[in-house]
PABALUM-398292 format. One line per field, with one value per residue (C-alpha): residue number from 1; residue in three letters; z, y, x. Coordinates in Angstrom, 1 decimal, padded with zeros to 4 digits. Layout:
<rs>
k <- NUM, ...
r <- ALA, ...
Z <- Z, ...
Y <- Y, ...
X <- X, ...
</rs>
This chain:
<rs>
k <- 1, 2, 3, 4, 5, 6, 7, 8, 9, 10, 11, 12, 13, 14, 15, 16, 17, 18, 19, 20, 21, 22, 23, 24, 25, 26, 27, 28, 29, 30, 31, 32, 33, 34, 35, 36, 37, 38, 39, 40, 41, 42, 43, 44, 45, 46, 47, 48, 49, 50, 51, 52, 53, 54, 55, 56, 57, 58, 59, 60, 61, 62, 63, 64, 65, 66, 67, 68, 69, 70, 71, 72, 73, 74, 75, 76, 77, 78, 79, 80, 81, 82, 83
r <- MET, THR, HIS, LYS, ARG, GLU, ILE, GLN, GLY, VAL, VAL, VAL, LYS, LYS, SER, GLY, ASP, LYS, THR, ALA, SER, ILE, LEU, VAL, THR, ARG, SER, VAL, LEU, HIS, PRO, LYS, TYR, HIS, LYS, THR, VAL, LYS, ARG, PHE, LYS, LYS, TYR, LEU, ILE, HIS, ASP, GLU, LYS, ASN, GLU, LEU, ASN, GLU, GLY, ASP, THR, VAL, ILE, ALA, VAL, GLU, CYS, ARG, PRO, LEU, SER, LYS, THR, LYS, SER, PHE, ARG, LEU, LYS, THR, ILE, VAL, ALA, THR, GLY, VAL, LYS
Z <- -037.2, -035.1, -033.2, -034.8, -032.5, -033.2, -032.2, -032.3, -032.6, -034.3, -037.4, -036.5, -039.7, -043.3, -043.5, -047.2, -049.8, -048.4, -044.8, -041.9, -038.3, -035.6, -031.9, -029.6, -026.1, -023.3, -019.6, -016.9, -013.2, -011.6, -009.4, -006.5, -006.6, -007.8, -010.2, -013.8, -016.1, -019.9, -021.9, -025.6, -028.5, -032.2, -034.8, -038.6, -040.5, -044.1, -046.0, -049.4, -051.0, -049.5, -048.0, -044.5, -043.4, -040.3, -037.4, -038.6, -036.0, -037.3, -036.4, -037.5, -037.5, -037.0, -040.1, -041.3, -041.3, -044.3, -043.6, -040.8, -038.6, -040.2, -039.0, -039.0, -041.8, -042.0, -041.1, -040.9, -040.5, -037.4, -037.7, -040.0, -038.7, -039.1, -042.5
Y <- 010.4, 013.5, 015.0, 018.3, 020.9, 021.9, 025.3, 026.4, 030.1, 032.7, 034.6, 038.3, 039.6, 038.6, 039.5, 039.6, 036.9, 033.3, 034.5, 035.0, 036.1, 034.0, 034.7, 031.7, 031.9, 029.7, 029.5, 029.3, 029.3, 032.5, 031.5, 033.8, 034.3, 030.7, 032.1, 031.1, 033.9, 034.1, 034.5, 035.5, 035.1, 035.8, 033.5, 033.9, 030.8, 029.8, 029.6, 028.1, 028.5, 031.9, 030.5, 032.1, 035.1, 037.1, 035.4, 031.8, 029.3, 027.2, 024.5, 025.0, 022.6, 023.3, 023.0, 024.1, 027.9, 029.4, 032.9, 034.8, 034.7, 032.0, 028.4, 027.1, 026.0, 025.7, 022.2, 022.6, 025.2, 024.3, 027.1, 030.0, 033.5, 035.9, 037.6
X <- -019.3, -019.1, -022.0, -023.3, -024.7, -028.3, -029.9, -033.5, -034.4, -036.6, -035.6, -035.2, -033.6, -032.8, -029.1, -028.2, -028.3, -028.7, -028.2, -030.6, -030.0, -031.7, -032.2, -031.7, -033.1, -031.9, -032.9, -030.2, -030.2, -028.8, -025.8, -026.7, -030.5, -031.4, -034.0, -034.4, -033.2, -033.2, -030.1, -030.1, -027.6, -027.8, -026.4, -026.0, -027.3, -027.0, -030.3, -029.4, -032.9, -033.7, -036.9, -036.9, -038.9, -038.9, -040.7, -040.1, -039.0, -036.1, -033.6, -030.0, -027.1, -023.5, -021.2, -017.8, -017.2, -019.0, -017.7, -016.1, -019.3, -021.4, -021.0, -024.6, -026.9, -030.6, -032.0, -035.7, -038.4, -040.5, -043.1, -043.8, -044.2, -047.1, -047.1
</rs>
């Protein structure tokens, strides 16, 4: 069995039917100044049941390409956002 990559992020937008956009934050060490800096990247994830709302913290797992830009699907909702 192959290892599937998991990402954790915050839902920033509901992007159409069964799709959500999440923002993933990671901390890296700056090569010159040796200070921890934040790096951000957005991913489109597949939400089969349309259960996500903006502000939710989620875990997504890598899967086969579902569209041109969508290669992750929802695994679990870690925390719900403020309504």
